[in-house]
Biopython code that builds the backbone (N, CA, C, O; Angstrom):
import numpy as np
from Bio.PDB.StructureBuilder import StructureBuilder

atoms = [
    (1, "MET", "N", (0.706, -60.748, 47.971)),
    (1, "MET", "CA", (-0.337, -59.936, 47.378)),
    (1, "MET", "C", (0.270, -58.906, 46.428)),
    (1, "MET", "O", (-0.227, -58.722, 45.317)),
    (2, "LYS", "N", (1.357, -58.225, 46.862)),
    (2, "LYS", "CA", (1.996, -57.246, 45.998)),
    (2, "LYS", "C", (2.581, -57.915, 44.763)),
    (2, "LYS", "O", (2.563, -57.344, 43.673)),
    (3, "THR", "N", (3.102, -59.135, 44.938)),
    (3, "THR", "CA", (3.664, -59.870, 43.807)),
    (3, "THR", "C", (2.602, -60.141, 42.768)),
    (3, "THR", "O", (2.850, -59.991, 41.571)),
    (4, "ILE", "N", (1.413, -60.541, 43.211)),
    (4, "ILE", "CA", (0.326, -60.841, 42.287)),
    (4, "ILE", "C", (-0.081, -59.586, 41.527)),
    (4, "ILE", "O", (-0.267, -59.626, 40.311)),
    (5, "ARG", "N", (-0.219, -58.480, 42.234)),
    (5, "ARG", "CA", (-0.606, -57.229, 41.569)),
    (5, "ARG", "C", (0.453, -56.797, 40.565)),
    (5, "ARG", "O", (0.128, -56.380, 39.453)),
    (6, "PHE", "N", (1.734, -56.899, 40.962)),
    (6, "PHE", "CA", (2.824, -56.543, 40.062)),
    (6, "PHE", "C", (2.819, -57.437, 38.841)),
    (6, "PHE", "O", (2.975, -56.966, 37.714)),
    (7, "LEU", "N", (2.641, -58.724, 39.067)),
    (7, "LEU", "CA", (2.637, -59.689, 37.981)),
    (7, "LEU", "C", (1.499, -59.403, 37.007)),
    (7, "LEU", "O", (1.704, -59.409, 35.793)),
    (8, "THR", "N", (0.317, -59.156, 37.525)),
    (8, "THR", "CA", (-0.832, -58.850, 36.676)),
    (8, "THR", "C", (-0.576, -57.578, 35.880)),
    (8, "THR", "O", (-0.900, -57.510, 34.695)),
    (9, "LEU", "N", (0.003, -56.570, 36.525)),
    (9, "LEU", "CA", (0.313, -55.316, 35.847)),
    (9, "LEU", "C", (1.366, -55.540, 34.767)),
    (9, "LEU", "O", (1.248, -55.004, 33.665)),
    (10, "ALA", "N", (2.384, -56.320, 35.074)),
    (10, "ALA", "CA", (3.440, -56.574, 34.085)),
    (10, "ALA", "C", (2.891, -57.282, 32.860)),
    (10, "ALA", "O", (3.234, -56.945, 31.727)),
    (11, "ILE", "N", (2.035, -58.266, 33.097)),
    (11, "ILE", "CA", (1.431, -58.978, 31.967)),
    (11, "ILE", "C", (0.546, -58.024, 31.168)),
    (11, "ILE", "O", (0.584, -58.023, 29.937)),
    (12, "ALA", "N", (-0.244, -57.218, 31.862)),
    (12, "ALA", "CA", (-1.126, -56.270, 31.179)),
    (12, "ALA", "C", (-0.320, -55.277, 30.352)),
    (12, "ALA", "O", (-0.699, -54.946, 29.228)),
    (13, "LEU", "N", (0.782, -54.805, 30.902)),
    (13, "LEU", "CA", (1.619, -53.871, 30.159)),
    (13, "LEU", "C", (2.195, -54.522, 28.913)),
    (13, "LEU", "O", (2.411, -53.862, 27.897)),
    (14, "GLY", "N", (2.437, -55.791, 29.000)),
    (14, "GLY", "CA", (2.958, -56.502, 27.846)),
    (14, "GLY", "C", (1.893, -56.793, 26.816)),
    (14, "GLY", "O", (2.166, -56.747, 25.617)),
    (15, "ILE", "N", (0.687, -57.090, 27.257)),
    (15, "ILE", "CA", (-0.377, -57.474, 26.347)),
    (15, "ILE", "C", (-1.030, -56.258, 25.706)),
    (15, "ILE", "O", (-1.257, -56.247, 24.496)),
    (16, "LEU", "N", (-1.330, -55.247, 26.490)),
    (16, "LEU", "CA", (-2.074, -54.110, 25.960)),
    (16, "LEU", "C", (-1.364, -53.371, 24.834)),
    (16, "LEU", "O", (-1.996, -53.080, 23.818)),
    (17, "PRO", "N", (-0.064, -53.052, 24.970)),
    (17, "PRO", "CA", (0.563, -52.373, 23.833)),
    (17, "PRO", "C", (0.541, -53.224, 22.564)),
    (17, "PRO", "O", (0.372, -52.692, 21.467)),
    (18, "ALA", "N", (0.709, -54.522, 22.702)),
    (18, "ALA", "CA", (0.685, -55.395, 21.533)),
    (18, "ALA", "C", (-0.708, -55.440, 20.925)),
    (18, "ALA", "O", (-0.851, -55.538, 19.707)),
    (19, "THR", "N", (-1.723, -55.369, 21.757)),
    (19, "THR", "CA", (-3.093, -55.435, 21.288)),
    (19, "THR", "C", (-3.496, -54.161, 20.551)),
    (19, "THR", "O", (-4.173, -54.217, 19.525)),
    (20, "PHE", "N", (-3.079, -53.019, 21.077)),
    (20, "PHE", "CA", (-3.545, -51.764, 20.524)),
    (20, "PHE", "C", (-2.614, -51.145, 19.496)),
    (20, "PHE", "O", (-2.998, -50.190, 18.821)),
    (21, "SER", "N", (-1.413, -51.659, 19.362)),
    (21, "SER", "CA", (-0.559, -51.147, 18.296)),
    (21, "SER", "C", (-0.887, -51.940, 17.043)),
    (21, "SER", "O", (-1.161, -53.138, 17.111)),
    (22, "GLY", "N", (-0.859, -51.287, 15.931)),
    (22, "GLY", "CA", (-1.194, -51.960, 14.679)),
    (22, "GLY", "C", (-0.154, -52.997, 14.305)),
    (22, "GLY", "O", (0.936, -53.036, 14.875)),
    (23, "CYS", "N", (-0.497, -53.823, 13.357)),
    (23, "CYS", "CA", (0.422, -54.874, 12.910)),
    (23, "CYS", "C", (1.667, -54.301, 12.257)),
    (23, "CYS", "O", (2.722, -54.934, 12.282)),
    (24, "ASN", "N", (1.564, -53.118, 11.675)),
    (24, "ASN", "CA", (2.680, -52.534, 10.951)),
    (24, "ASN", "C", (3.599, -51.698, 11.824)),
    (24, "ASN", "O", (4.652, -51.265, 11.356)),
    (25, "SER", "N", (3.236, -51.457, 13.072)),
    (25, "SER", "CA", (4.066, -50.604, 13.914)),
    (25, "SER", "C", (5.119, -51.438, 14.638)),
    (25, "SER", "O", (4.897, -52.605, 14.962)),
    (26, "THR", "N", (6.242, -50.828, 14.878)),
    (26, "THR", "CA", (7.326, -51.489, 15.596)),
    (26, "THR", "C", (7.101, -51.268, 17.086)),
    (26, "THR", "O", (6.870, -50.133, 17.504)),
    (27, "PRO", "N", (7.163, -52.326, 17.901)),
    (27, "PRO", "CA", (6.944, -52.141, 19.330)),
    (27, "PRO", "C", (8.086, -51.347, 19.967)),
    (27, "PRO", "O", (9.235, -51.421, 19.531)),
    (28, "SER", "N", (7.746, -50.597, 20.994)),
    (28, "SER", "CA", (8.762, -49.821, 21.694)),
    (28, "SER", "C", (9.738, -50.756, 22.395)),
    (28, "SER", "O", (9.443, -51.935, 22.593)),
    (29, "GLN", "N", (10.888, -50.235, 22.766)),
    (29, "GLN", "CA", (11.894, -51.040, 23.452)),
    (29, "GLN", "C", (11.342, -51.597, 24.756)),
    (29, "GLN", "O", (11.634, -52.739, 25.109)),
    (30, "ARG", "N", (10.554, -50.817, 25.471)),
    (30, "ARG", "CA", (9.978, -51.265, 26.740)),
    (30, "ARG", "C", (9.010, -52.423, 26.515)),
    (30, "ARG", "O", (9.017, -53.395, 27.270)),
    (31, "VAL", "N", (8.193, -52.323, 25.496)),
    (31, "VAL", "CA", (7.256, -53.401, 25.181)),
    (31, "VAL", "C", (8.027, -54.663, 24.842)),
    (31, "VAL", "O", (7.665, -55.751, 25.291)),
    (32, "VAL", "N", (9.082, -54.533, 24.060)),
    (32, "VAL", "CA", (9.886, -55.691, 23.687)),
    (32, "VAL", "C", (10.495, -56.330, 24.931)),
    (32, "VAL", "O", (10.522, -57.556, 25.030)),
    (33, "GLN", "N", (10.981, -55.538, 25.880)),
    (33, "GLN", "CA", (11.571, -56.079, 27.100)),
    (33, "GLN", "C", (10.550, -56.874, 27.905)),
    (33, "GLN", "O", (10.880, -57.925, 28.455)),
    (34, "VAL", "N", (9.332, -56.393, 27.979)),
    (34, "VAL", "CA", (8.288, -57.059, 28.752)),
    (34, "VAL", "C", (7.804, -58.312, 28.037)),
    (34, "VAL", "O", (7.318, -59.240, 28.683)),
    (35, "GLN", "N", (7.925, -58.354, 26.727)),
    (35, "GLN", "CA", (7.382, -59.455, 25.954)),
    (35, "GLN", "C", (8.411, -60.503, 25.543)),
    (35, "GLN", "O", (8.108, -61.351, 24.703)),
    (36, "THR", "N", (9.609, -60.471, 26.104)),
    (36, "THR", "CA", (10.596, -61.491, 25.754)),
    (36, "THR", "C", (10.184, -62.831, 26.339)),
    (36, "THR", "O", (9.388, -62.897, 27.275)),
    (37, "LEU", "N", (10.730, -63.885, 25.780)),
    (37, "LEU", "CA", (10.457, -65.221, 26.317)),
    (37, "LEU", "C", (10.889, -65.308, 27.779)),
    (37, "LEU", "O", (10.221, -65.948, 28.591)),
    (38, "THR", "N", (12.002, -64.669, 28.109)),
    (38, "THR", "CA", (12.454, -64.671, 29.502)),
    (38, "THR", "C", (11.416, -64.036, 30.419)),
    (38, "THR", "O", (11.062, -64.608, 31.449)),
    (39, "ALA", "N", (10.930, -62.857, 30.048)),
    (39, "ALA", "CA", (9.969, -62.142, 30.890)),
    (39, "ALA", "C", (8.660, -62.905, 31.020)),
    (39, "ALA", "O", (8.097, -62.998, 32.110)),
    (40, "VAL", "N", (8.179, -63.445, 29.921)),
    (40, "VAL", "CA", (6.910, -64.170, 29.940)),
    (40, "VAL", "C", (7.053, -65.470, 30.735)),
    (40, "VAL", "O", (6.166, -65.830, 31.509)),
    (41, "GLY", "N", (8.164, -66.165, 30.543)),
    (41, "GLY", "CA", (8.413, -67.387, 31.305)),
    (41, "GLY", "C", (8.532, -67.127, 32.792)),
    (41, "GLY", "O", (8.012, -67.886, 33.609)),
    (42, "THR", "N", (9.223, -66.046, 33.143)),
    (42, "THR", "CA", (9.368, -65.678, 34.548)),
    (42, "THR", "C", (8.022, -65.292, 35.154)),
    (42, "THR", "O", (7.730, -65.645, 36.296)),
    (43, "ALA", "N", (7.214, -64.577, 34.401)),
    (43, "ALA", "CA", (5.892, -64.178, 34.901)),
    (43, "ALA", "C", (5.024, -65.399, 35.185)),
    (43, "ALA", "O", (4.348, -65.460, 36.211)),
    (44, "ALA", "N", (5.043, -66.362, 34.279)),
    (44, "ALA", "CA", (4.241, -67.575, 34.479)),
    (44, "ALA", "C", (4.758, -68.376, 35.676)),
    (44, "ALA", "O", (3.975, -68.877, 36.483)),
    (45, "LYS", "N", (6.059, -68.487, 35.778)),
    (45, "LYS", "CA", (6.656, -69.220, 36.903)),
    (45, "LYS", "C", (6.323, -68.531, 38.223)),
    (45, "LYS", "O", (6.048, -69.200, 39.220)),
    (46, "THR", "N", (6.345, -67.210, 38.236)),
    (46, "THR", "CA", (6.008, -66.450, 39.434)),
    (46, "THR", "C", (4.552, -66.684, 39.823)),
    (46, "THR", "O", (4.237, -66.791, 41.009)),
    (47, "SER", "N", (3.665, -66.766, 38.836)),
    (47, "SER", "CA", (2.256, -67.072, 39.121)),
    (47, "SER", "C", (2.132, -68.435, 39.788)),
    (47, "SER", "O", (1.397, -68.596, 40.762)),
    (48, "MET", "N", (2.852, -69.408, 39.259)),
    (48, "MET", "CA", (2.797, -70.762, 39.822)),
    (48, "MET", "C", (3.362, -70.775, 41.239)),
    (48, "MET", "O", (2.798, -71.413, 42.127)),
    (49, "GLN", "N", (4.465, -70.077, 41.449)),
    (49, "GLN", "CA", (5.064, -70.000, 42.785)),
    (49, "GLN", "C", (4.136, -69.301, 43.767)),
    (49, "GLN", "O", (4.047, -69.702, 44.927)),
    (50, "ALA", "N", (3.450, -68.268, 43.318)),
    (50, "ALA", "CA", (2.506, -67.561, 44.187)),
    (50, "ALA", "C", (1.358, -68.480, 44.583)),
    (50, "ALA", "O", (0.928, -68.483, 45.736)),
    (51, "ALA", "N", (0.861, -69.262, 43.625)),
    (51, "ALA", "CA", (-0.220, -70.201, 43.918)),
    (51, "ALA", "C", (0.242, -71.260, 44.918)),
    (51, "ALA", "O", (-0.504, -71.631, 45.824)),
    (52, "THR", "N", (1.455, -71.739, 44.754)),
    (52, "THR", "CA", (1.997, -72.737, 45.675)),
    (52, "THR", "C", (2.152, -72.150, 47.074)),
    (52, "THR", "O", (1.860, -72.821, 48.064)),
    (53, "SER", "N", (2.601, -70.922, 47.162)),
    (53, "SER", "CA", (2.704, -70.244, 48.472)),
    (53, "SER", "C", (1.339, -70.092, 49.122)),
    (53, "SER", "O", (1.182, -70.309, 50.323)),
    (54, "MET", "N", (0.352, -69.716, 48.313)),
    (54, "MET", "CA", (-0.998, -69.560, 48.843)),
    (54, "MET", "C", (-1.538, -70.897, 49.346)),
    (54, "MET", "O", (-2.227, -70.945, 50.365)),
    (55, "LEU", "N", (-1.231, -71.973, 48.638)),
    (55, "LEU", "CA", (-1.656, -73.301, 49.073)),
    (55, "LEU", "C", (-1.011, -73.655, 50.405)),
    (55, "LEU", "O", (-1.690, -74.119, 51.321)),
    (56, "LYS", "N", (0.286, -73.441, 50.514)),
    (56, "LYS", "CA", (1.019, -73.754, 51.743)),
    (56, "LYS", "C", (0.513, -72.944, 52.934)),
    (56, "LYS", "O", (0.546, -73.416, 54.070)),
    (57, "GLN", "N", (0.049, -71.735, 52.674)),
    (57, "GLN", "CA", (-0.460, -70.868, 53.737)),
    (57, "GLN", "C", (-1.934, -71.103, 54.021)),
    (57, "GLN", "O", (-2.513, -70.453, 54.892)),
    (58, "GLY", "N", (-2.537, -72.017, 53.298)),
    (58, "GLY", "CA", (-3.946, -72.321, 53.510)),
    (58, "GLY", "C", (-4.904, -71.303, 52.933)),
    (58, "GLY", "O", (-6.077, -71.269, 53.304)),
    (59, "GLN", "N", (-4.413, -70.475, 52.029)),
    (59, "GLN", "CA", (-5.259, -69.435, 51.437)),
    (59, "GLN", "C", (-6.097, -69.952, 50.276)),
    (59, "GLN", "O", (-7.115, -69.355, 49.924)),
    (60, "ILE", "N", (-5.665, -71.071, 49.678)),
    (60, "ILE", "CA", (-6.438, -71.688, 48.611)),
    (60, "ILE", "C", (-6.484, -73.196, 48.863)),
    (60, "ILE", "O", (-5.681, -73.740, 49.621)),
    (61, "THR", "N", (-7.424, -73.842, 48.222)),
    (61, "THR", "CA", (-7.572, -75.288, 48.384)),
    (61, "THR", "C", (-6.677, -76.020, 47.386)),
    (61, "THR", "O", (-6.158, -75.426, 46.441)),
    (62, "VAL", "N", (-6.511, -77.302, 47.614)),
    (62, "VAL", "CA", (-5.746, -78.134, 46.689)),
    (62, "VAL", "C", (-6.413, -78.127, 45.311)),
    (62, "VAL", "O", (-5.728, -78.096, 44.288)),
    (63, "ALA", "N", (-7.734, -78.154, 45.287)),
    (63, "ALA", "CA", (-8.465, -78.138, 44.011)),
    (63, "ALA", "C", (-8.192, -76.838, 43.242)),
    (63, "ALA", "O", (-8.000, -76.868, 42.026)),
    (64, "GLN", "N", (-8.176, -75.709, 43.940)),
    (64, "GLN", "CA", (-7.889, -74.429, 43.295)),
    (64, "GLN", "C", (-6.455, -74.405, 42.766)),
    (64, "GLN", "O", (-6.196, -73.945, 41.654)),
    (65, "TRP", "N", (-5.531, -74.909, 43.584)),
    (65, "TRP", "CA", (-4.141, -74.963, 43.163)),
    (65, "TRP", "C", (-3.993, -75.853, 41.935)),
    (65, "TRP", "O", (-3.226, -75.542, 41.023)),
    (66, "GLN", "N", (-4.726, -76.956, 41.915)),
    (66, "GLN", "CA", (-4.626, -77.896, 40.799)),
    (66, "GLN", "C", (-5.073, -77.266, 39.485)),
    (66, "GLN", "O", (-4.504, -77.562, 38.434)),
    (67, "VAL", "N", (-6.071, -76.413, 39.531)),
    (67, "VAL", "CA", (-6.515, -75.706, 38.322)),
    (67, "VAL", "C", (-5.354, -74.880, 37.749)),
    (67, "VAL", "O", (-5.105, -74.897, 36.544)),
    (68, "ILE", "N", (-4.659, -74.168, 38.619)),
    (68, "ILE", "CA", (-3.530, -73.341, 38.183)),
    (68, "ILE", "C", (-2.381, -74.225, 37.710)),
    (68, "ILE", "O", (-1.763, -73.955, 36.680)),
    (69, "ALA", "N", (-2.097, -75.287, 38.472)),
    (69, "ALA", "CA", (-1.007, -76.197, 38.099)),
    (69, "ALA", "C", (-1.274, -76.844, 36.745)),
    (69, "ALA", "O", (-0.356, -76.992, 35.937)),
    (70, "ASN", "N", (-2.510, -77.225, 36.493)),
    (70, "ASN", "CA", (-2.856, -77.818, 35.199)),
    (70, "ASN", "C", (-2.669, -76.809, 34.062)),
    (70, "ASN", "O", (-2.150, -77.154, 33.001)),
    (71, "ALA", "N", (-3.087, -75.585, 34.285)),
    (71, "ALA", "CA", (-2.909, -74.555, 33.258)),
    (71, "ALA", "C", (-1.421, -74.326, 32.988)),
    (71, "ALA", "O", (-1.010, -74.161, 31.839)),
    (72, "TYR", "N", (-0.630, -74.318, 34.037)),
    (72, "TYR", "CA", (0.812, -74.109, 33.896)),
    (72, "TYR", "C", (1.477, -75.307, 33.212)),
    (72, "TYR", "O", (2.228, -75.145, 32.250)),
    (73, "ASP", "N", (1.194, -76.500, 33.714)),
    (73, "ASP", "CA", (1.864, -77.710, 33.211)),
    (73, "ASP", "C", (1.361, -78.174, 31.849)),
    (73, "ASP", "O", (2.148, -78.609, 31.009)),
    (74, "LEU", "N", (0.062, -78.082, 31.631)),
    (74, "LEU", "CA", (-0.528, -78.666, 30.424)),
    (74, "LEU", "C", (-0.730, -77.670, 29.280)),
    (74, "LEU", "O", (-0.853, -78.069, 28.122)),
    (75, "LYS", "N", (-0.763, -76.388, 29.602)),
    (75, "LYS", "CA", (-0.966, -75.380, 28.555)),
    (75, "LYS", "C", (0.275, -74.513, 28.359)),
    (75, "LYS", "O", (0.836, -74.444, 27.266)),
    (76, "PHE", "N", (0.697, -73.845, 29.453)),
    (76, "PHE", "CA", (1.792, -72.888, 29.304)),
    (76, "PHE", "C", (3.117, -73.565, 28.980)),
    (76, "PHE", "O", (3.781, -73.186, 28.015)),
    (77, "GLN", "N", (3.509, -74.553, 29.766)),
    (77, "GLN", "CA", (4.829, -75.166, 29.589)),
    (77, "GLN", "C", (5.047, -75.752, 28.191)),
    (77, "GLN", "O", (6.096, -75.510, 27.596)),
    (78, "PRO", "N", (4.090, -76.517, 27.647)),
    (78, "PRO", "CA", (4.310, -77.016, 26.281)),
    (78, "PRO", "C", (4.438, -75.891, 25.249)),
    (78, "PRO", "O", (5.275, -75.958, 24.349)),
    (79, "ALA", "N", (3.604, -74.861, 25.388)),
    (79, "ALA", "CA", (3.673, -73.728, 24.455)),
    (79, "ALA", "C", (4.998, -72.989, 24.603)),
    (79, "ALA", "O", (5.589, -72.556, 23.614)),
    (80, "PHE", "N", (5.460, -72.849, 25.839)),
    (80, "PHE", "CA", (6.730, -72.179, 26.101)),
    (80, "PHE", "C", (7.888, -72.977, 25.497)),
    (80, "PHE", "O", (8.796, -72.406, 24.894)),
    (81, "ALA", "N", (7.848, -74.287, 25.662)),
    (81, "ALA", "CA", (8.910, -75.141, 25.114)),
    (81, "ALA", "C", (8.974, -75.024, 23.594)),
    (81, "ALA", "O", (10.062, -74.963, 23.021)),
    (82, "ILE", "N", (7.828, -74.993, 22.947)),
    (82, "ILE", "CA", (7.790, -74.841, 21.492)),
    (82, "ILE", "C", (8.340, -73.474, 21.079)),
    (82, "ILE", "O", (9.089, -73.360, 20.108)),
    (83, "ALA", "N", (7.953, -72.432, 21.839)),
    (83, "ALA", "CA", (8.425, -71.078, 21.522)),
    (83, "ALA", "C", (9.940, -70.971, 21.683)),
    (83, "ALA", "O", (10.611, -70.354, 20.856)),
    (84, "VAL", "N", (10.472, -71.562, 22.728)),
    (84, "VAL", "CA", (11.922, -71.535, 22.954)),
    (84, "VAL", "C", (12.636, -72.291, 21.834)),
    (84, "VAL", "O", (13.671, -71.850, 21.334)),
    (85, "SER", "N", (12.079, -73.416, 21.453)),
    (85, "SER", "CA", (12.663, -74.196, 20.362)),
    (85, "SER", "C", (12.633, -73.411, 19.049)),
    (85, "SER", "O", (13.622, -73.374, 18.318)),
    (86, "ALA", "N", (11.502, -72.792, 18.761)),
    (86, "ALA", "CA", (11.367, -72.003, 17.533)),
    (86, "ALA", "C", (12.319, -70.809, 17.518)),
    (86, "ALA", "O", (12.786, -70.388, 16.460)),
    (87, "ALA", "N", (12.599, -70.273, 18.699)),
    (87, "ALA", "CA", (13.514, -69.133, 18.812)),
    (87, "ALA", "C", (14.967, -69.589, 18.910)),
    (87, "ALA", "O", (15.870, -68.777, 19.108)),
    (88, "ARG", "N", (15.180, -70.892, 18.770)),
    (88, "ARG", "CA", (16.522, -71.480, 18.867)),
    (88, "ARG", "C", (17.191, -71.119, 20.186)),
    (88, "ARG", "O", (18.368, -70.764, 20.245)),
    (89, "SER", "N", (16.390, -71.225, 21.237)),
    (89, "SER", "CA", (16.826, -70.981, 22.626)),
    (89, "SER", "C", (17.266, -69.551, 22.886)),
    (89, "SER", "O", (17.958, -69.290, 23.870)),
    (90, "ASP", "N", (16.879, -68.622, 22.028)),
    (90, "ASP", "CA", (17.169, -67.208, 22.254)),
    (90, "ASP", "C", (16.038, -66.621, 23.095)),
    (90, "ASP", "O", (15.010, -66.196, 22.567)),
    (91, "LEU", "N", (16.244, -66.606, 24.404)),
    (91, "LEU", "CA", (15.190, -66.166, 25.313)),
    (91, "LEU", "C", (14.933, -64.663, 25.257)),
    (91, "LEU", "O", (13.992, -64.174, 25.883)),
    (92, "SER", "N", (15.755, -63.931, 24.517)),
    (92, "SER", "CA", (15.493, -62.499, 24.351)),
    (92, "SER", "C", (14.545, -62.241, 23.181)),
    (92, "SER", "O", (14.194, -61.094, 22.905)),
    (93, "SER", "N", (14.131, -63.305, 22.495)),
    (93, "SER", "CA", (13.148, -63.177, 21.412)),
    (93, "SER", "C", (11.798, -62.758, 21.977)),
    (93, "SER", "O", (11.462, -63.074, 23.119)),
    (94, "VAL", "N", (11.040, -62.052, 21.170)),
    (94, "VAL", "CA", (9.707, -61.626, 21.579)),
    (94, "VAL", "C", (8.771, -62.834, 21.549)),
    (94, "VAL", "O", (8.749, -63.596, 20.582)),
    (95, "ALA", "N", (8.005, -62.992, 22.616)),
    (95, "ALA", "CA", (7.046, -64.090, 22.730)),
    (95, "ALA", "C", (5.837, -63.821, 21.837)),
    (95, "ALA", "O", (5.507, -62.674, 21.537)),
    (96, "SER", "N", (5.198, -64.890, 21.428)),
    (96, "SER", "CA", (3.999, -64.751, 20.594)),
    (96, "SER", "C", (2.846, -64.214, 21.446)),
    (96, "SER", "O", (2.847, -64.380, 22.666)),
    (97, "PRO", "N", (1.880, -63.581, 20.817)),
    (97, "PRO", "CA", (0.709, -63.108, 21.559)),
    (97, "PRO", "C", (-0.015, -64.238, 22.291)),
    (97, "PRO", "O", (-0.547, -64.032, 23.382)),
    (98, "ASP", "N", (-0.036, -65.429, 21.693)),
    (98, "ASP", "CA", (-0.696, -66.562, 22.349)),
    (98, "ASP", "C", (0.018, -66.961, 23.636)),
    (98, "ASP", "O", (-0.630, -67.252, 24.641)),
    (99, "LEU", "N", (1.340, -66.974, 23.610)),
    (99, "LEU", "CA", (2.105, -67.323, 24.811)),
    (99, "LEU", "C", (1.931, -66.259, 25.885)),
    (99, "LEU", "O", (1.801, -66.578, 27.067)),
    (100, "ILE", "N", (1.930, -65.013, 25.478)),
    (100, "ILE", "CA", (1.709, -63.910, 26.421)),
    (100, "ILE", "C", (0.318, -64.040, 27.040)),
    (100, "ILE", "O", (0.143, -63.818, 28.238)),
    (101, "ALA", "N", (-0.660, -64.399, 26.224)),
    (101, "ALA", "CA", (-2.023, -64.567, 26.729)),
    (101, "ALA", "C", (-2.103, -65.708, 27.740)),
    (101, "ALA", "O", (-2.804, -65.591, 28.745)),
    (102, "LEU", "N", (-1.395, -66.810, 27.488)),
    (102, "LEU", "CA", (-1.392, -67.924, 28.444)),
    (102, "LEU", "C", (-0.793, -67.496, 29.783)),
    (102, "LEU", "O", (-1.321, -67.844, 30.840)),
    (103, "ALA", "N", (0.301, -66.748, 29.741)),
    (103, "ALA", "CA", (0.902, -66.249, 30.985)),
    (103, "ALA", "C", (-0.061, -65.298, 31.689)),
    (103, "ALA", "O", (-0.161, -65.305, 32.916)),
    (104, "GLY", "N", (-0.760, -64.489, 30.917)),
    (104, "GLY", "CA", (-1.759, -63.584, 31.489)),
    (104, "GLY", "C", (-2.907, -64.329, 32.139)),
    (104, "GLY", "O", (-3.420, -63.907, 33.175)),
    (105, "GLN", "N", (-3.314, -65.440, 31.531)),
    (105, "GLN", "CA", (-4.390, -66.247, 32.113)),
    (105, "GLN", "C", (-3.968, -66.840, 33.459)),
    (105, "GLN", "O", (-4.765, -66.907, 34.395)),
    (106, "LEU", "N", (-2.705, -67.269, 33.545)),
    (106, "LEU", "CA", (-2.209, -67.784, 34.829)),
    (106, "LEU", "C", (-2.252, -66.699, 35.896)),
    (106, "LEU", "O", (-2.733, -66.926, 37.007)),
    (107, "ALA", "N", (-1.749, -65.525, 35.553)),
    (107, "ALA", "CA", (-1.759, -64.419, 36.508)),
    (107, "ALA", "C", (-3.182, -64.053, 36.921)),
    (107, "ALA", "O", (-3.441, -63.742, 38.083)),
    (108, "THR", "N", (-4.088, -64.093, 35.968)),
    (108, "THR", "CA", (-5.492, -63.783, 36.265)),
    (108, "THR", "C", (-6.111, -64.815, 37.197)),
    (108, "THR", "O", (-6.842, -64.462, 38.122)),
    (109, "LEU", "N", (-5.817, -66.094, 36.952)),
    (109, "LEU", "CA", (-6.329, -67.148, 37.847)),
    (109, "LEU", "C", (-5.870, -66.927, 39.278)),
    (109, "LEU", "O", (-6.664, -67.010, 40.215)),
    (110, "VAL", "N", (-4.594, -66.647, 39.439)),
    (110, "VAL", "CA", (-4.046, -66.431, 40.779)),
    (110, "VAL", "C", (-4.637, -65.175, 41.395)),
    (110, "VAL", "O", (-4.989, -65.165, 42.574)),
    (111, "ALA", "N", (-4.747, -64.125, 40.610)),
    (111, "ALA", "CA", (-5.315, -62.861, 41.119)),
    (111, "ALA", "C", (-6.767, -63.039, 41.556)),
    (111, "ALA", "O", (-7.191, -62.463, 42.558)),
    (112, "GLN", "N", (-7.524, -63.831, 40.809)),
    (112, "GLN", "CA", (-8.926, -64.078, 41.171)),
    (112, "GLN", "C", (-9.015, -64.821, 42.508)),
    (112, "GLN", "O", (-9.906, -64.544, 43.311)),
    (113, "LEU", "N", (-8.116, -65.741, 42.743)),
    (113, "LEU", "CA", (-8.129, -66.473, 44.012)),
    (113, "LEU", "C", (-7.732, -65.552, 45.166)),
    (113, "LEU", "O", (-8.234, -65.697, 46.281)),
    (114, "THR", "N", (-6.839, -64.616, 44.900)),
    (114, "THR", "CA", (-6.401, -63.685, 45.922)),
    (114, "THR", "C", (-7.517, -62.731, 46.301)),
    (114, "THR", "O", (-7.637, -62.339, 47.462)),
    (115, "ALA", "N", (-8.333, -62.357, 45.326)),
    (115, "ALA", "CA", (-9.413, -61.398, 45.557)),
    (115, "ALA", "C", (-10.542, -61.973, 46.404)),
    (115, "ALA", "O", (-11.297, -61.218, 47.017)),
    (116, "LYS", "N", (-10.670, -63.300, 46.446)),
    (116, "LYS", "CA", (-11.785, -63.913, 47.158)),
    (116, "LYS", "C", (-11.586, -63.906, 48.646)),
    (116, "LYS", "O", (-12.442, -64.389, 49.386)),
]
sb = StructureBuilder()
sb.init_structure("model")
sb.init_model(0)
sb.init_chain("A")
sb.init_seg("    ")
for serial, (resi, resn, name, xyz) in enumerate(atoms, 1):
    if name == "N":
        sb.init_residue(resn, " ", resi, " ")
    sb.init_atom(name, np.array(xyz, "f"), 0.0, 1.0, " ", f" {name:<3s}", serial, name[0])
structure = sb.get_structure()
């Protein structure tokens, strides 16, 4: 439960500064750290691991887990692979807003299941 809350907060901290800072402003060092490909990839993987743990503990159904797994496997992973390729495997590169949003959607899906 704490992992899910932390994950949701981390994603929000990464998304909100990018959303509310103008296009011409340089992101702060902290924002850049949260928005790296490494951080975003780890956040998405943590969401998937949390969902798998919840499934194993009987907290969610296989159907609920499958929704998260599909989002991770069919949406996030391909986008992440393209981003890593575009960054020439430099995982310290800042992730695109779309990739950050996909990781945020995964965290939100897991958080919604936890809240029920």
